[in-house]
N, C-alpha and C positions, 0 to 999 in steps of 0.2 A: 311528370309525375301520373304516379298509376294506384288504381283503385284496385285492391284485389279484393274477391268475394271467395266467401267457402266458410268452413268452420274454423275458426281462427283461434287457437290454443295457445292462450299465456298461463303466468303463473304470478298471483300476486303474494310474495313472500316463496314460501318451500312450498312442497308437493301436496301437501293437503288444501291449499289455498288455488287450484284452479279456473277458468274461467274459459268462458268459450263465446267470441264476439263473431259478428256477420262479417266483417271485412276489415280493412288497415291502408293506409294510403303511403305508398313509398315516393321520397322525394331526394332528390341527392345523396345517395346511399343512406338513408334513416327512414326510420318507422317516424312520421310525422303524425300520425292519427288512427286511432282503433275506436271501434264501434259498432253501432247500427248501420246496416245498408243505406237504410232510409237518410240516417243523417248525413254519413260522408257522402252521398249522392250530391246531398244540398249543401255542404259544406263547402265539397271540391268539385263544383260543376265542370272545371277545365279539366279533370284527371281523365286518362284514358283508363277503361274499365275491361277488367280481365274477370269472367266469372267462373271459378274454378267448382262449382256446383256442391255437392256433398262431400267434395275431397279436405280433409284436414289439412290446413297451413298451419305450420308449426315454425320453430327458428329452427336453422338449420342442425344438423347433428354436430356433436363437439367430441372428436376422439382424443382423449386425453393421453395416453400411452401405445404408441406405435413406433416400430422399427421401419421405415420405409425404405432401407436397403435391404431388406427380408423379402422383399414382394415376391420375388422369382422364388423363393424355395417355400411359401405356403404351402400348409396339406402335405407335409414330406415327411414320413412315416415312421414312428417308431420308437422314437428316442424321448427320454426323460433331459431335464433340463443342462445338465454338464455336459453329456452326448448330443444333445441336440447342436449346443454351441461348436463344438468340436467337429461334427460332421458334416453340419449344413451351415449352418451361421458363418464360421470364420472364412471357411473356402469363399463362400460369397461374398463377404464384407470385403476381401482383400483385392476384388475385381473394382473396386470403388478409386483405385488411384487413378481409376483412368477417366477423365472428366467425359470424354462421350457418353460412356458407360453410365454411369452416374447418370446424367441429362436424360438418359433414355428411360433408365426405370424410375425416375423422379415424373417424367411427364406421364407415364403407363400408372404411374400410383395414384395422382391424381386424377385420371382419367377414371380408376375405378373408385376412388372414395368420393368423385362426384357421383357418379353415377348409383350411389348407394346413398344422397341424401347428404353426406358427410363435408361440412362446409370450413370447421376449421378441424387441424389434427396439431397435437404437439408428438416430434418425432425425435429419435435419436439417429443422428445420422451414422458415420464410421469415424477410424479415426483421420483419417483423410483430409484434410481443408476442402478439397474440391467435391467433396459428398455435401456439405454443408453447402456450398456456392450454388451446387445443382437444385438443390432443396428450395433454397430460396428465392432464385430465379425465377424456378417455374411458379413457385406461389406469386411472387410478385408478376408475373404477366398474367396470370389468372386473376388479381387482385383479392386475393385470399388473406385474412387473417390466419397467420402460421407460426409456430412456435417450432424450434429446434435448438440442438447443437452439436456441437465435433464431441463423438464419443472418447473417454480416455482410459487407455488401458497401458500399464507400463509393467505387467505381470502376467502370467500364466495364460500368453496367449501366443498366436505364432509370431514369427518374425517379423513378417511382413505386416501383423496388427497390434505393434506395441510402439509405443511413443515412449516418452522422458516425463522426468519430474516439471522439466525447464520447455521442453516443446508442448507438452497440453496446456501449459499455462500461456506461454507465448500464441500458439495457435488459436487458443480458444478467446484470448484477449483480442486479439487481430481481429479474428471475425464477428465478436460481438461489437467491437465498434463499428466493421463496416456494414452489420445486419440490423443491428437492433435498433427499435423505433423507424427503420427507415419504412415508408408507406403503413402495410398491415402485419409487420413482421416484428417477432419478437426471439432474441436471443435466451437461449436456458444454458446453465452451466452442468455437463454431461457427465462424471464419470461412469461408467457401465455399471459397475457394483463394486464391493470390496473386494471378492476374490482378483479383481484384474485391475488393482492398483494399491499400490504399497502406501501405507500411512504418510509417506512424504509427499505422494502425489494428491492424495485428499487434503492435505493440510494446505498445499498448494492452492489448490480449487477453491478451497474455506477462503483463501488469502482473495484470490479473484472476485469471490462473491461479495466479500465484504467493500472491496473496491467499487464494485456496480450493485449495489443492492437491490435495486428495481427492477433486476433479471429474477426469472425463476432458477432453481436448482432441480433436476430431475434425476433419479437413479433408482435402482431395483432393492428391496427389503423382503426378505423371510418367504421367499417365493416356495421354496421346499424344504425338505426336513433335512435333506443330504449337503444342500447349501449351506445349511446353517451350521450343519458338523464341521464343514470345511471354511466355516468363516472363524469358528473357534480354534480351529487349527492356527490359521493364518494373524491372527488377532488374541493371543493367551490374555492378553491384558486385558480385555474389554469387555465391560460387564454384560454386553449381549450384542446384538448382530447392531441394533440403532447404534449403540454407543461406539462402531468404530467409524458412523459418520458424525455424531453427535463431538466426539473429542477431537476432530479437526474442522470445526465450527461449518459444519453442514448440516445442522437443523434449526430452523427457525420460519416465520410465517415466509410462504413461497417456495419452501421444501415441497418436492410432490415425491410421491415414492409407491411404487409399482408394485402390485400385487400384497405387501405385508400380509399373509394369510394365517402364517403361525407365529403372530407375538406374543411375547410376555407382559403379563401385567405392566412391568414396568414401563417397559416399551408403549405401551398403550396412554399411562400416563404422563408419558413426556410428550408423546406427538400433541395429544390434547394442550398440554400447556405451551409447547412452543408454535403453537396454531399452523402447524404441517397438513398437507392434504394426503391422502391415498387414493389409488386408482384401481378400482375391481377390474380383471380382465377375466371374464368368467369362460369365456370359449377356447383360452390358452392353459387355463388355470385347468380342466377337462381334460383337453386334446394332450398337454405335456404332462399329465398326472400329478399337479401341483397339490390339491387340496381344496376345501370350499372355504369360500371367503365369510366374515361374518358383517354380514349387512347393519348388525346391531350397531357399531360400529359410525354407523351417518348419523346416529342421536346426538353425537358430540364431537365429531371429526368432519371436516371437509372431506368427502368422498364423491369422487367421478365415475366414470364408467369407460370401456374402451375398448378396443377389438386385439391391441395388441399383436398385431400382424407385423410378421410371418409366423409366430410362436400359436396365434389364435387363428385360428381355424376361418375366418371371415373378414371380409373386408367390409358388413354389414352392420350398421347400428342397431338393425331390427334384432337380426340374427343373434346378437350380444344381449339384448333386454332379453330376448325369450333364453337363451343361456343362465342369464342371473336370476330369471324366475325359478327356474330349473334348479338352481343351486339354493335359493332361498327356500323351495320345499324340501329340499334334502336336509335343509337345517333346521326345518320347521318352521318357515316364516316366508310363506306365500307373499311376494313383493306386488302391491295393487298396481296397475296400470298406470296409474297418474305418477306413483314414484318410479316407475321404471323409466317411463319419458321424460320425467323432470332429472334423472341421474343424465339421462343421454343426451341432454342440453343443457339446463341451467346447474346442473350438478356440477356436470364436468367443467363448465364455465368458472363456477366458483372454486373448484380445484385447482384452475390456471388463473385465480385471480384474475378473470376477465366478463365476472357477472355485469358488469356497468356498461360492457360495451357488445357481447355476445350472448347468444342461449335463451333467449327470452323475446316476448315481442309484446316489446311496450314502447311508448313514445318515448322518443330520444334513440332507441337501441340504433346500431346497423343493422342494416337490412340484408341479412342473410337468412335464408327461408327454405323452408322443402315444403313442397305440395303433394301430400299422401294420398292415394287411392284406394280406399277402405273397402273395394269390393276388386281387387286387381287379380283374380281367378276363380275360378269356378267354387271352389273351396271355402276361401274367405268369404265370398259374395254371401254364399247360404248361411252361412256362421253371420253376418255381421246382419243380414234380413231381418234374425230374431231377436236382435239387442232391443235393449230395453232404456239404455241410457248409454251416452258417449263412451264411457270407457268401457260397457259392452262391446260397444263397436270397434273398438281401436283395437281391444286385445287379441281377435284373431289374425290383426296384421301384424299385433308384435310376436304371436309365436308362429305363424305360416308365412310372412310376408319377405320379400327381398328386393331385388332392384326392379323387379317390374311393376312394383308399389310407387316409386318414384316418377310421379307424374311432371314435377318440375322443382327446379332448384332455383335459387336465385341468388347469385353473390353481390353484396354491394348494391343492390336493388337493382341487379341486370340480371335477365333470364339465362343459365349458363345454356353454352349449346350444346351440352354432351346429355340434355333431358328429353324425354318421350316427346315432349308437347313442344318443344323445340325443332322436332321435324325429323 
């Protein structure tokens, strides 16, 4: 049992109801108490005390849309979506047929995410079952709550990256039965996006999702205008991009759509009616030139936040929050620091239907935590010193912070060995 002291940030509901406490108690991988330092010392005299001073203690960041297999190609120059896939993504993903290569990248990927305070990710793998096994094995070894699935593609991809209708179904089912619900792992049914799946493959994955209705389904939606035009050519019978999924049984609660920038009014209405989730990927959307997400959608839809590495240009959810703020400014909607932080924690957990487990500091939640130094660099420290409230103190770290701000990370109540305070 351990008592952590600091500025403990939690939310009672949405981002409009933040609270700051003085401490929390961890036991057996969960949060068992939150409150004032005096009360917690009195009620838990046997607890080992770790005092993080003025650092912010938060739920660990939840990155709701990533491609761990693109770790090595992050920050590659000069392409938009379709050229990005053909030039960088597909050649790199072909390497994941090699289990040793997949395991090496998975290890490196989790080193990078944990160093940035991210304790849960929802990842696309590649078409290779080995890539899924490598991801989940590494996450399991680290005790992480993690989501992933085999990426399915049976057209418009190189020979070495195409499966079939049947193999996509069979491989996904076998991997799902192997990994889903094992320790803290969750399988996600994963068609890459409509241009790389035939209607028949999407229909087969829709059938699989009906068989395993407690899983999530993730894919991409309306990321770029030229992609949307391509979808219209490939699916002339469909009303819009979303309909390519809806018609095949891939739209309901538990559907997680990345990007969703250029939505029609019909698509917005159907997403709301179905209870689907959207994931905002701001560094990716600016880096690849996709467009500006409308955060107003978060008023009526579950919206999470994500790095979208490697199309996204950073492994840091701090940098991702900063980019979301900048996009909000461009749309005339400056997002409050409380909402940015909520999106990177509880908002993303809600998008993944895991808000009862992760993404917030409250009694009974799993003890995945990040401890953030709010004075990690001279520039941030001098700005924070002028703060009149907690959000003025947090905002400079959102806008200028990086892995130097991550003082400690706890996974399942255990201090991660990759963090500064661990030595």
